[in-house]
N, C-alpha and C positions, 0 to 999 in steps of 0.2 A: 142700458146696454153699454154706453160709453163709460159709465162709472165702473161697471164690472170689468171692462177691458183695462181701464186704468189701474184697478186693483191687481188684476192678473199681471200686468206689466211691472208694477211695483214689486210684487212678490217674487217675480222671476229676476228682477234686476238686483235685488239685495244679495242673493247668493253669488251672482256674477261679480258684483262689486267687491264682495268678500274675497273671492279668488284673486281678483286683480290687485287688491291691496296686499293680500298675503304674498303674492309673487313680487310685488314692488318692494316690500320691506325685506323679503328674503334675498333680494338682489344685493343688498348691502353685505350680507354674510357670504354670498357667493363671491363678491369682489375680495373680501378678506381672505377667502380660501384660494384666491388667485385663479379663479375660473370665470369665464364669460357667462353672465347670467342668461343670455339668450341661448347659448349652447347648452347650458345646464337644463333649462326648462324644456327645450326642444328634445333633448335626449331623454329626459324624465317622462315626458308625455308620449314620446314614440315608444319607449320601452314599456309604458303602462297601457297604452291604448292602440298603438299602431300595428300595421302589418310588418312582416319580415322585410327588412330593407328600408324601413322608414328612417329618415334622417332629420327632416325639417318639419315644422308645423304643417306646411302644405301637403307633405307626404301622407299625413293622417287621413286625407280626404281623396286626393288625386295623386297618383304616383306612376312614374315611368319604370317598367320592368322589362327584363330580357329573359324570356323562358329558355331553359337549358334543354328541355325535352319537348316532344310533340311536334305538331305541324308548323308552329310558329317559332321553333327553336332558333335563337340568335337574332330574332327581329324585335325591336323595341315596341312596346305596347303601352298605351295609357289605360290604367285600370282604376276602378272605384275602390279605394283602399279598404274600407270596412268589410267588403265582400271578397277581397283577394286573400285566399287562404293558402297559397303555396308555402309549404313548410310549417303550416300552422299559424293561426292568428292569435295575437296576445289577448284579444277580447274574450276568447274562449277560456283562458286562464282567469281573466277578470270575473267572468260569470261563475267559475268554479269557486273562487275566493269569496264572491259576494253572496253565495247561497246561504252559508251560516249567518252572515251579517244580516241578511233580510229577515231570517227567522228569529234571531235574537232581538232585532229591532222591533219586529211585530210583537214579540213577547213583552218588551218594555212598554210599548204603546198601549197594549191591553191593560197592563197594570196601571200606567199613568192615567188612563182615561177613567179609572175607578177611584182616583185620588190616592193610589198606593205608589209611593215613590220607591219601588223595588229595584234594586240593582243586583239581585241574586241570580242573574242569568248564567254567570260563570259556573256556579255550583251546580245548578240544574243541568247545564250542558254536559259537564264532565261526568255526572252520575248517569245521565242518559247514555253517554259514550261508553262507560265501563260496562253498563248493562248489555249493550249490543256486542261489545267486544267479547264478552263471555258467552252470551247466547249464540253468537254467530258461529262458534265452533262446537259448543256443547250440544246444542239441539241436533245438528246433523249427525254427530257421533251416536246419540241415543237412537235416532231414527234408523241409522244403518245397523245398529245392534239388533233392534226389533225386527228389521227386515232380513237379518241373517247375512248381511253384506260385509265381507272382510276387506275388500278393496273398493273404495268409492268409484274408481275408474271403471269398474265392471258392473256397477249398479244399473238396473233397468232404466231405460231412458224415460219411461213414463213416471217412475218414482222420482227421478231427478227433476222433471218438469213440474211435478206437483210441489216438490220442495222449493224450487225457484220462485214459485208463487206464494207459498205459505210462510216460509221461514223469514223472509224480509218483513212481511206484514206483522208477524209475531214479534220480531225484534223491535220494529218501530213502535208498535203498540206498547210494548213493555217499557221502552225508553220514555215515551210520553207519559206513561203512568207514573214512573219513578220521578220524573221532573215535576209533574203536577203535585205529587204527594210532598215532595221536598219544598215546593213553593207554598203549599197549603200551610205548612208549619208557621211561616212568617205571617201569613194572612190570619191564622187563628190567634197568634200572639197579639196581633194588632187589634182585631175585632173584640176578642174576649178579655184581654189583659192590658190593652192600650200600650203595648210595647212598640216603640218606634220601629217601623219596618225598614228604615235605612240601616239602623244599627243591627237589627236581627239578620238581615240578608247579608251584611258584611261578615258577620260571625258564621253564618251558614255556609258562605262561600269558602271561608278558611277551613271549616270542618270537612267540606266536600273534597277539597284539595288534599287534605291529610288522609282521608279515607281512601281516595283513589290511589295516592302514592303508596300507601301500605299494600293495597291489593295487587298493584302492578309489581312491586318489589318482593312480594312474598307468595300468597297462595295462587295468584294467577300468572306468575312469572313462567315463561315458557322454556327458557334456556339460560345458559351462562354467558350470554352476550354481555359486553362491557356496559351496554345500556339496557336497563330492565325493560321488558316488553311482554305483552300477552301473546298467546298463540294466534296465528293468522286465521281469520274467519274462513269458513268453507266457501267454495265457489258458489254453492247454492244460496248463500246469504249475501253474496256480492251484488251490489247495484252496478252493473257493468257500465263503464263510460261509453259514450256515443262512438268514440273512435275504435272501440273494440267490440261493439255490439251492433246497434241498429244502423250506424252510419260509418262503417269502416273505411269506405272509399272517399270520404269527404275530407280533404286536406285541412280545411278550416279548423277542425277539432284536434288536429295532430298536436301532441305535446301537452294536452290538457286532460285532466281527469273529470271533465264535465259530463254529467249524466242526468238521469231522471231526477236527481235532487233539485235542480233548478226548476223543473216543472212542478214538483211538489211545493217548492217555496212560492211560486207564483199562484198556485191554487190556494195555498194558505193565506196569501195576501188578499185574494178575492174574498175568501170566507171571512177573514177578519174585518174587511171593509163592510161586508154585508151585515155581519154581527153588530158592529159598532154603530152603523148609520142607518140600518134598515130593519132592525129587530127591536122588539120591546125590551129584551134583556140588555141590549146595548144602550138603549135610551136610559134605562135604570142606572147603568154604570156611569154614563156621562153626567146624569143628574147628581149622582153620589159625589162625583168630583166637584161639580160646580157649587153645590150647597147641600151638604149632608143634612143639616137641620131642616131646610126647606123640603128636601126629598122625603125625610121621615114624616113630616107633617102632611105630605102629599100621599102617604101610604106606600112609599117605596121602601122595601127592606134593604137598607143600605149595607148592613152587615153581610147579608146573603150575597148582595151584588159584589162586595169587595172580595169575599171568599171565592166566588165564581171566577172573578177576574184573575185571582192568583192561581187558581187551578188551570185556567186556559193559558196563562202566561208561562207557567212551569212546563206545561205540555209542549208548547212551541219551542222552548229552550231545549227540552229533552229531544225533540224531533231534530233540532239542529245538530246535537251531539251524535244522534243515530246516523244521520246522513254523512257526517264527517268520517265516521268509521266504516259504514257499509259501502259508501260510494267513493271514498278517497283513500283513507289511510289503511284500511283493512286490518289494522291492529292498533292497540293503544300503547304508546311508548312513554316511558317515564319523562316527565316534563310537559306532556300534553296539557295537564291540568293548569299549567301556568301560562298558557298561550294568550289569555286575555281576550279571547274572541267574544265572550259574553259582554264584557265591559265595552268593547268597541261597538257592539250592537246597540248598547244603551246610548252611546255617543251618536250613532247614526240616527236613532229615533229622535234625539233632541235636536240635531241639526236639521232633520226633515220636518220639524214641528209636528211630529206624530201624524203626518199625512201618509197614507198607505202608498200613494203614487210617489210622494217625495222619498219614502224609504227605498223604493226600488231604484230610483235615480241616484240618491246619495250613496247607497250601498255599493253600487257599481263604480261610481266616481271614486269613492274612498278606496275600494279594492284596487282600482287602476293606479291611484297615487301610491299606494303601498308597494305594488309591483314595480312601478317606475323608480321609486326611491331605492328599493333593494338592488335594482339593476344599474343604478348610477355608477357603481364601481367598475362596471365593464367599459365605461367611457373614461376611465382614469379621473373620476370625480368622486370626492369623499362621500361615502354612503350616508354619513351622519347629516350631510347637507339636505338630503331628501326628507329626513325626519323633521328637520327644522322647517322646511317649506310646508309640510303637512300641518305642523303645529300652528304656524302663523295663519294658514287658511282656516283652520278650526277656530282659532281665536277670533278672527274677524267675523266668521260665520255666527259666533255666539253674540255678536253685538247688534242683533237685529233691531232692538228697540232704539238704540242710538242712531242707526241709519234711518229708521222710520221717522223719528222725531225731527231729525235734521232735514229730511226730504219734505216733511210737512211744513217746516219753518221756511224752507226755500220756496215752496209752492205759494205760501201765503205772501211772501215778499214780491214774487213775480206776478201774482194775480192782481188785476186792476181793482181799485177800491169801488165796489159796486154801489156802496152807499152814497158816494160822491156823485154818481151818475144818475141817481134817482131824482126826477123832477119833483118839486114840491106840489102838493095838491092845491089846485086853484080854488078860490072861494073861501069864504069865512067859515068858521065853525058855529054850530048852533048850540045853544045852551038849553 
């Protein structure tokens, strides 16, 4: 029991140590930029994770507020900041940004666990996104035509309710299928032709970006706007955010486009955990990664396991692209394919050590840091400084083996020499 607690404490202390070291090193550049490091960090974390009105690190947990409306208007109150949502909470935006990161990190984890170092999540994501960006307005138009409806606003309420249930499901299924098929190409090249999956997925990413760029700028372009974009998806395909649908009166969600996508991401995380650690197919994948030759001698179809992993991986990335369009953007704009969300998801999976629980935590932490870095400019602090802070935290997070080896060496020095304390056995030896 004590050994397990010690290992858990060690695993938790390494990311914390990485954050502390990253902030410490970044303080040098903060001083060069003529800003106070403490003020920079407090502003960054408040803008990334705090409630409205957060100024110091302490305000992220307990904060004094003065309501302007209601029974207690004008009276100072002490509130628990994570639950204080007046004007909207930044954590709602963090969850919105973390949703595609969770899904793409799960996608990378499934591939990695089968020994496939795939980084094709960007390509699979953007192809899934362009699929739903098209189906999101094309399908409703065809249904209205078949129903003889000329004005969607006058359509029968029963028809629209059915469409609200069916169209998002069709769009998401199609995006997952496209992502899975595109990922399968890299898997097939690896299993059948021994083409390095790292190289093939990089090339496939580039191809996907060019394909999507062509579609947005040509056949799917909706208007003559200065920035090419697709037509906006129909309301019946929209995954309505909580603040406009189920929870319109809860201030905590104000200003964020957080919706059912985060619930889908959490369900996907639970299913991936069950698949990898509680199913026979998941065991086959992990054995394929650990020792392909041993797995084949044990009767495990390693090629089949790798292809299955790539299909699931691609489907998860396609799902991420679908949620970004159906739940957040509602159309695909030129430049979306270069957002790098898929690659960031790969980074989240690596930093989380491919742990499903770790992915949920790291994705939210990373999303909060990104939001805080972007909003540094509102505090008259260079925005680039935030990116540098994130980079140093990532760098130190990647040094896990260095930290573990030094912790083990320090523990060995502090531990008393047990051999010196063992008393010699009394009596002679027999021959």
